[in-house]
C-alpha positions in Angstrom: 75.3 116.8 100.8 77.1 116.1 104.3 75.3 115.3 107.6 74.9 118.3 109.9 77.7 118.6 112.5 74.9 119.3 115.5 71.6 117.5 114.9 68.7 118.3 117.2 65.5 116.0 116.7 62.1 116.1 117.7 63.4 117.4 121.3 60.4 117.9 123.8 61.2 119.1 127.6 58.4 119.0 130.2 58.0 119.8 133.8 55.3 117.8 134.9 52.1 118.9 133.2 54.3 122.5 131.7 55.8 121.4 128.7 58.7 124.3 127.8 60.1 122.8 124.7 58.0 121.5 122.0 59.2 119.3 119.3 61.9 121.3 118.5 64.4 120.0 115.7 67.2 121.7 114.1 70.2 121.5 111.7 73.6 123.2 112.4 76.4 122.9 110.1 80.1 122.7 111.1 81.5 126.4 112.0 77.9 128.0 111.9 76.9 130.8 114.2 73.0 130.4 115.1 71.4 132.3 117.7 68.3 131.6 119.6 66.2 134.5 119.9 62.8 135.2 121.5 61.6 136.4 124.6 61.9 135.3 128.5 60.0 132.0 128.9 60.1 130.9 125.5 62.2 128.0 125.5 65.7 129.1 124.4 67.6 128.7 127.5 66.3 125.3 128.3 67.2 124.5 124.7 70.7 125.7 125.1 70.6 123.5 128.4 69.7 120.3 126.8 72.5 120.5 123.9 74.7 121.3 127.0 73.6 118.0 128.8 72.4 120.0 132.0 68.9 119.1 131.0 67.7 116.0 129.7 65.1 116.0 127.2 61.5 114.3 128.0 62.0 113.2 124.5 63.8 113.6 121.3 67.7 113.5 120.5 71.1 115.2 120.3 73.7 114.3 117.9 77.3 116.3 117.8 79.7 115.6 115.1 78.1 112.0 114.2 78.0 111.0 117.8 74.5 110.8 120.0 75.1 112.4 122.9 71.6 112.8 124.5 72.2 110.6 127.5 76.0 112.1 128.3 76.9 114.2 131.2 78.1 117.8 130.2 81.7 116.5 131.2 81.2 113.6 128.6 80.6 116.4 125.7 83.2 118.4 124.0 81.2 121.5 124.6 82.0 124.8 125.9 79.7 127.3 127.7 79.9 130.7 128.3 77.3 132.2 131.0 75.7 135.7 131.6 77.5 136.1 135.0 80.9 135.0 133.7 81.3 132.3 136.4 84.8 133.0 137.4 86.7 131.7 139.9 87.6 134.5 142.3 90.2 132.7 143.8 92.2 131.8 140.9 94.1 134.3 138.4 93.0 135.1 134.8 95.4 132.6 133.6 94.6 129.8 136.1 90.6 130.4 135.2 91.6 129.6 131.6 93.7 127.0 132.0 91.2 125.1 134.7 89.3 122.8 132.6 93.1 121.9 130.8 94.5 120.8 134.0 91.2 118.8 134.7 91.7 116.7 131.3 94.9 115.9 132.1 97.1 118.3 129.8 100.8 118.3 130.6 101.5 121.7 132.1 103.4 123.0 129.4 101.0 122.4 126.8 98.4 124.1 129.0 100.4 127.4 129.8 101.5 127.7 126.1 97.3 127.2 125.4 96.4 129.7 127.6 99.0 132.0 126.3 97.7 131.8 122.9 93.7 132.6 124.2 94.8 135.3 126.3 96.2 136.5 122.9 93.4 135.7 121.0 91.0 138.2 123.5 93.7 140.8 123.4 94.5 140.5 127.1 98.1 139.2 127.0 99.6 140.8 129.8 96.8 140.4 132.4 97.2 136.8 133.1 98.4 137.2 136.9 95.5 139.4 137.8 92.3 138.3 139.5 88.9 138.6 138.5 88.2 141.2 140.6 90.8 143.5 138.9 88.9 143.4 135.9 86.0 145.3 134.4 83.2 143.2 133.5 83.7 143.5 129.6 87.7 142.0 130.4 86.0 139.5 133.1 83.3 137.9 129.9 86.4 137.5 127.5 88.4 135.3 130.1 84.9 133.4 130.4 85.0 133.1 126.5 88.8 132.1 126.5 88.0 129.3 129.4 85.2 128.1 127.4 87.3 127.6 124.2 90.5 126.5 125.6 89.7 123.2 125.6 89.3 123.4 121.6 85.1 122.4 122.6 83.2 121.1 119.2 80.1 123.1 120.3 80.5 126.8 122.1 77.2 127.7 123.7 76.6 131.0 124.8 73.6 132.0 127.4 73.3 135.9 127.4 76.7 136.3 127.6 76.4 140.2 127.1 73.5 140.9 128.8 75.2 142.0 132.0 77.2 144.8 130.3 76.7 148.2 129.4 75.6 149.2 125.7 78.9 150.3 124.5 80.9 147.3 125.8 78.5 145.3 124.8 78.4 146.1 121.3 82.1 146.2 120.9 82.5 142.5 122.7 79.8 141.0 120.4 82.1 142.1 117.1 85.0 140.2 119.0 83.1 137.3 119.8 82.3 136.7 116.3 85.8 137.4 114.8 87.2 134.9 117.2 84.6 132.4 116.4 85.1 133.0 112.7 88.6 132.5 113.2 88.7 129.5 115.3 85.8 128.0 113.1 83.6 126.4 116.3 80.0 125.8 115.8 78.2 128.1 117.8 74.5 128.3 119.7 74.5 131.7 121.0 71.1 132.6 123.7 69.5 136.0 123.6 66.7 138.4 123.8 68.4 141.5 122.0 67.2 141.2 118.5 70.0 143.7 117.3 72.4 141.2 118.7 71.1 138.1 116.7 70.4 140.5 113.3 74.5 141.5 113.6 76.3 138.5 115.0 74.0 135.2 113.5 74.5 133.2 110.1 71.0 132.1 111.0 68.4 133.0 113.7 66.0 130.6 115.3 62.9 132.7 116.7 61.4 131.0 119.6 58.2 131.5 121.0 55.9 129.3 123.2 58.5 126.6 123.2 58.8 126.5 119.5 60.9 127.5 116.7 59.0 130.0 115.2 61.1 130.6 112.4 64.2 129.7 111.3 66.4 131.9 108.9 69.2 134.1 107.8 69.2 137.5 109.4 68.0 139.2 106.1 65.1 136.6 105.9 63.8 137.1 109.4 63.6 140.3 109.4 62.2 141.0 105.8 60.3 137.8 105.2 58.7 137.1 108.2 56.2 134.4 108.5 54.2 134.8 111.4 52.8 138.0 113.2 55.0 137.1 116.3 58.2 136.9 114.2 57.2 140.4 112.4 56.5 142.1 115.3 59.3 140.9 117.8 61.8 141.5 115.0 62.6 145.0 114.4 60.0 147.7 114.4 56.8 146.9 112.8 53.5 149.0 111.5 50.5 146.4 111.7 47.8 147.8 109.6 44.0 146.2 109.2 43.3 145.9 105.5 40.0 144.8 104.0 40.0 142.9 100.7 38.0 144.5 98.3 38.9 142.6 95.0 40.5 139.1 95.9 41.0 138.4 92.4 43.4 141.5 91.7 44.6 141.4 95.2 43.2 145.0 95.9 43.0 145.8 100.0 42.0 148.9 101.6 44.1 150.6 104.1 42.0 154.0 105.5 40.8 155.7 102.6 42.6 154.0 99.7 43.3 150.6 98.1 46.9 149.1 97.4 47.2 146.2 95.0 49.1 143.2 97.1 52.0 141.8 95.5 51.7 138.6 98.1 48.9 136.3 97.9 45.6 136.6 100.1 45.5 133.2 101.1 42.1 132.8 100.2 40.7 136.1 101.6 37.1 136.8 100.3 35.8 140.4 99.6 34.9 142.1 103.2 37.5 140.1 104.9 40.0 141.6 107.5 43.6 141.3 107.0 46.5 142.2 109.4 49.2 143.8 107.3 52.7 144.6 108.3 55.1 147.3 106.8 58.4 148.1 108.0 59.2 152.0 108.8 62.1 152.1 106.4 59.8 151.1 103.6 57.6 154.6 103.9 58.1 157.6 102.7 56.4 161.2 102.8 54.9 162.0 99.6 54.5 160.4 96.3 57.9 158.9 95.5 59.4 157.6 92.2 59.3 153.6 92.1 56.8 153.3 94.9 53.7 151.9 93.7 51.3 152.4 96.5 50.0 155.7 98.3 47.9 156.2 101.5 46.7 159.7 102.7 46.8 160.4 105.9 47.1 163.2 108.2 50.6 163.8 110.7 49.5 163.2 114.4 53.2 162.9 115.8 56.4 164.8 115.1 59.7 164.2 117.0 62.6 165.7 116.4 65.9 163.1 117.2 68.9 165.5 115.6 69.5 163.6 112.2 66.6 161.8 111.9 62.9 162.9 112.7 60.5 160.6 113.4 56.6 161.3 112.1 53.6 159.2 113.1 51.0 159.5 110.1 47.3 158.4 111.1 45.4 156.4 108.2 41.7 156.5 109.4 41.8 154.1 112.8 45.2 153.2 112.0 48.7 154.9 112.2 52.0 154.4 111.0 55.4 155.6 111.9 58.6 156.4 110.1 61.8 158.0 109.8 62.9 160.5 107.7 66.3 162.6 107.7 66.9 165.9 108.7 67.1 168.3 106.2 68.1 171.9 107.4 66.4 173.7 104.7 63.6 172.2 105.1 61.2 172.4 108.0 59.8 169.4 109.4 56.1 168.5 108.8 53.5 169.9 111.0 50.9 168.0 113.3 47.8 168.1 111.7 48.8 168.4 108.3 47.4 166.6 105.5 49.6 164.5 103.6 50.4 161.0 101.7 52.5 158.3 102.7 54.2 156.0 99.5 55.7 152.5 99.7 56.4 149.3 97.5 53.2 147.3 97.6 55.8 144.3 97.8 56.8 145.4 101.2 53.2 145.3 102.5 53.4 141.7 104.0 50.0 139.9 104.8 50.5 138.3 108.5 49.3 135.3 109.8 
């Protein structure tokens, strides 16, 4: 098996008595798109800045392409960086912005001009090379920032929340473009975001960060469907969290509300009478008994929200409640608040949170 292209080993970063990154390790393959996902203050941007060379780790190392770059300055590492704020030079044209790094690196004029034209084509702005940043939309400016970062053919591309300043429609369009460009060029990429939808839709793998640590590393499918902690389960996607009382540890039986469910997942040594924190995604739940769903719990409709094609229903289960979405059926009126019902799901979808 080949060595990872980007290797982060046991990195720690402290400012005085405050440790913002704790023993962070990660292996990234060449051409992989990895997102650092987490709330503000979790250490994701600090970790990105350590890879870039803007921050020096208190301990640990960063290796790119087999070369230890831990002590090198940013301009001594072959990285491209895109910031949230675009950071374009206002007194330079689009073409001059894209070619700035090439000029600093002493690339011959003809070669640099050809590279700038190539990048303008890549970001679908071939006619705008002579414009200035103020003449562009936010989405166009961020495309230019991306082109500037990639013009020097970096080994690693670092994206620090590059879409957060844009409106929702532009953000969705641009994330698809960034991913397509990254795939076309095969650049190893680290993308920092607090937006779970961005991370899930763009990434080969996601690093969910919490309290300066990598809480879980996995594919979008694994992160969403198989969270390993209560934090990851709650942060990624919408989640119903229920208390379950263990009634028979031998069979995995747990009481939720007034009904028993036999768990497929291990109860991790829980004894009869212990309370477990259980998670169930809304899309795993149906109203009423459904074929192929081996678990059901009786409850009462507590809330109904009509959202057009979807009806969002909340069902009370004793002291807990779950939310689920059901498609609008014009031939069938939605359930009414106060109505007795039952929810059904596959017991394999019920996760024990730690």
